[in-house]
N, C-alpha and C positions, 0 to 999 in steps of 0.2 A: 361406199365411196373409197375407203381405205383399201379394200380388197381390189377394186378396179385399178387404183393407182399402182398397187403392187404388181398386178398383172402387166400393166403398161411398162413398168420399170423392167421387169424380167424379160419381156418379149421384144421391146422396141428401143431399149437404151443400153448403154454400156455402164450404167451407174450401179452401185452396190445395192443389194436388196436383202442380203443375209447378215446375220450377226453371229460371229463365231469367236471362240476363244483362240488365242494365239497358237496354242499347241494343236488345236484341231486343224489349223490351216497349214502349219509348217512343221510337220513331223519329220524327224530325221530318218533318212533312208538306211535300212539295215544292210550291212555288208558292202557299203559303198567303197570304191577305190580311193586311193590317196590323191591321184592325179585328176581332180575335179575343180571346176571354177570356184574361186574363193568368195565371190560376191553373191551371197545368198542371205535370205532372212535369218536372223539368229538372235539369241539372247546374249547380250554383251556382259551383263553383270547381274548377280543375284545375291541378296542378303536376307537372311532369315529374320523375320520380325520377332522381337522379344516380348515378354510379358509386361503388361502395364498394370500397376496397382495404384488405385486411388483410395488410399486408406483413410484420409481425413477430408471429409467434405467441408463446405463452407458452414459457418455458424449464422443462422438466420435470426436477426435481432428482434423483429416485431411480428412477422407473419411467417407461417410455414410456406415452403415453395409451392407454386402452382406448376404441376407437372403435366405436360402435354401428352396426350395419348395418341398412338397410331396403331390401328387394328387391335385396340383393346389393351395395348401394352405401353409402358412408359417409353417415350421417345428417348429420354436421357435418364440415367440413374445418378443418384447422389454420390454413391461410392461403388466400388466394385473392382473386379479383376478382368482385364481384357487382354487382347493380343494385337500387337502391331501387324499390319499386312507384311507379307514377304515383299521385299523391294526388288523390282526387276527393271532393267534397262533393255529395251528392244531396239532392233534396227531392221528396217524394211527398205530394200531398193525400190524406188518408184512409188513409195507410199504417198498417200494424199490425206489432207486435212480439210474438213468442212466446219466452219464456225469457230467461235473463240472459246468454246468448251473443250476443243481439242479432239473431236471425233476423227479417228484414223480409219482409213479404208484402203483396201488393196483392189485396184480397178481390175486386174487380171483375174482375181478370184471372186470379184463382185461381192466382197464381204467387208462389213465393218468389224473392227477389232474390239472385242468386248472389254478388254482391259484398259482401253485408251481414255474413256470418258464415261461420265454418268450424267443423268438429268437429276434435278433436285427432287421432284415429287412423282415422277413417272418412270416406268421401265423403258429401257432402250427401244424395245419394239414399238412403243407408242410415241417415241420422240419425233418431232417434226423433221429433224435432220435425217433420221433413218427411213422416212417415208416421203422423201422429196422425189418429184418427177422432173422438175426443171431446176438443175443445179446452176449456181452462178458461174460466170466464166472463170477458168482456171488461170492462176499465176504460177509459172514454173520457177523453181529455185534450184540452182546447181550446187554441187558439193554436198557436205554433210550438214544437215539441218536438225537442230535439237528443239523439240517442242516442250515448253514449260507451261502450256495452257491448262487452265483449270476453271471450274465454276466460281463465279463471284469475284475474280481477281481483276475485273475491268475497273471497278470503282471501290472495291472493298479491301482495306488495308490488311485485315486479318487474313483473308484468303491469299492475297498477294504475298504476304509475309511468310505464312506457315505452309503454303502449298507451292506456289510458283518458285519463290526463292529457295525453298527447301530442295526442289528438284535440281537447281543449279549446284547446290552443295553435293548432292548425291552423284551428280554427273561431273564432278570437278575434274576427273582425269581427262575428260574429252572436251571440256569447254573451250580451251585454247585452240583446239584442232577444228572446231566447227566453223562453217562458213556463215551460218545464220543461227540466231536464237529467237524462237517464237514466244512472245509474251502477250498477255491480254491488253489490248488497247482500250482507251486512247492513251497516248503518252502524257504523263503528268510530271511535274517537278518532283513530287515526293517519290514517285517510282524511280526516276532518274537518280535521285539522291542516294537511295538505298542500293541501287545497282553500282553506283560509284564506290560506295562504302564496301561493297563486295568485290571490288576490283574487276568488274565485268566491262568488256569493251562495248560501249554503247553503239558504236558503228555497226556491230553485228546484229543488233536487235531489230526485229520486225514486229510492229505492234498490230496484232490481229484483231479485226472486228468481227461481229457476229455473222456478217454476210460474206466473209472472205472464203475463198476456195483455193487451196494451194496444193501443188504437186511437187514432190522433192526427188532429186536424184538419189539421195540416201536420207531417209527419215529416221530419226532416233526419238524415242519417247519412253516414258515410264508408265507404270500403273499408278494408281492413287497411293501415295507414300504414307499417308495417314488417313484413318477413317474420320468421319465428320466429328470434330470437337474431341477427338481422343489424342491429345497431345502427350508426349512421352519425353523421357530423358534424352532419347536419341534425337528427336526433332528439335528440342530446345538446345542441346549441346551442338547440334549440327549448325544451327543458325549462329550461335556464338562463335564457332570456328569460321563460318563463312565471313563474318564481319570482323574476325581477328580480335575478339573481345574475350579477355580472361574472365572466368566466373568471379562475381563480386565477392569480396572478402567480408567477413563479419565486422561489424562496427567496432572501432577502437576508441570512440569517444561517446559521451553520454548525451550530447546535445541533439535535440530533435530536429529533423528536417522533414517538415510536413508539406506535401504538395497536393494540390487540387487540380486534376486534369479537366479542363473546361471543354464543353462541346458547344461553345458559343458559335453561332453561325450555322449550326445544324438544328433542324426542327425536331428531329426524332430524339427523344430522351434527354434533351437539353433542359436543365433546371432553370426555369425562367426567372427565378428569384435568387440566383446564386450570388449576385453582387450584394444583396441584402444580408445573406448569411456570412459572406466573407468579410464584410465590414465589422462583424462581431469578433472575428478571429484574425487579427492582423498578422499573426505568426504563420498563418497558412499561406503558402506561396501558390498563386494561381498560375498554371502553365498551359499554354496552347501549343501542343506538340506539333501541330501543322506548321508552326512558325519556327521550329527548331531544326537544326541540322541533325543528321543521325548521331554525330559525335556529341552534340549538346543533349540530345535525348538520352543517350546511353549514360552520360555523366549524371544527368538529373535523376534518373531512376536508380543508379548505383549509390548515390548519396542519400536517397530518401529513406527515412525510418518509417514514415506513414504515407500511404498513397490513398487518395480519395477520388472517386470518379464514378460518374454514371456509367452503366453498362454500355460498352462501346469499344471500338477498335483500339483506342488509346491504351487499354489494359493489355493489349498484346505485348507491350513493352515491359510487362512484369518479368519477362525472361532475364532482364538485366539487374533485377533486384537481388539484394543479399538475403541470406537466411534470416528468418524471424521478422522481416519487414511486415508491418501491419497494413492490411488492405481493406478498405471499406468500399464495396461495390453497391451503387444505388440503382435500384430497379423502380421504374414507375409502377404505381398501383395497378394491379391486374395483369402485369406482364408475366408471361410464362418463364420458368427457369431455364437458362442455358448454361452448361457447366464449363464452357471453354476456358474462362479466366480463372475460376476457382480450381480447375484441374492443373493449371500452371502452378498455382500456389501449393497444391498438394504435392506435386513433383519436387518443387524447390523448397518446400517446408516454410512457406510464408503463412502468416496468420490471417486468414481470409474471412471477412464478415460481409453479410448482405443485409441491406435494409430496404424496405419498401417506402416510397415517398409519393406524395402528391406533387409532381414536378411543376404543375401549373398554378397551384393555389397555396400560397404560404399560410393562409388563414385556416387551413384544415386543422382542426384541433388534434386529430389523432396522428396525422402523417404530414404535417406542414412545418412551418418555421420553428415553432416551439419544440416540437419533437426532435428535429434535426439538431437544433442547438444543444439540447440535453445529450443527444447521442454523441455529438462531436466532443463534448466535454469529457465524457467517459472514454471515448475512443483515443483521444490524444493524451 
């Protein structure tokens, strides 16, 4: 069936069917004269990615990490040496985008641009977007359009924060010159709040949904600026600069500021008995980051000496913490290890601990109320 669809696409439609790297499609002509048209596809900006070193992994307090395997290899490593992707900003006249992952294609060349987007668990050749026969109707946008679309940023704060907003910083020289900025929809207040903190003109933003199909007079987009969960000094410092936040200074006073980031209202990874444990520790301040402004969030994390939270997007805000802040990340029993937040701690030299808990049963003798009470006494 897929082969038949591909044949129909190639023979009877004007839609893309190939997947090509940018350099394969837009090779510079050799010996070209000076007097040629300016408006051509081009690379607008390139930065070489640097080495990332995760020297210090998290300390696991009660159980060793459960490492997920992909094709027989660890999906994530506890420590290691990696390299940032080279960061590239592209421009294509007449470029089109399908879906809110940001798949870019050139209709004239009938090709998807390999660098523009990825799927979570499948190759681009098997993506439903690259195998479509009936495309949704197109919406045309004039002027210069900047795509900041990425996987997971529709409702995920982590991906919106570290991927979409990171693109805004990387493209900061051209943001004011753009006619439109494409971001993953739907529009929500927390997205708007952080855009305002970044001094982005909200009137330029178009919130793209998964069925949208857009063609642009001039389309600008980047490759993936960070690999999955490989946060670096560059990505963290870029966000701090985007939000005009100076790096937090070391504590000048000895009093403890202990915060507990609640996931109340969220079913996944919420500790159902958190009120019971917080009653025992009145010095711990429970904060709901969804109810705070960006300024309040930044101030809260900068002042904290201890941060306690279930694994979740609230820990993205560790980028605002000062050196030597102690972090206790709580994983539900049986959950596989993901290193995104402990890697922030490694880069910023925070003291990161991970504990496994039974988040639904406080009476669990090994990982329930009694165990967490003892752990918090030692942690604080």
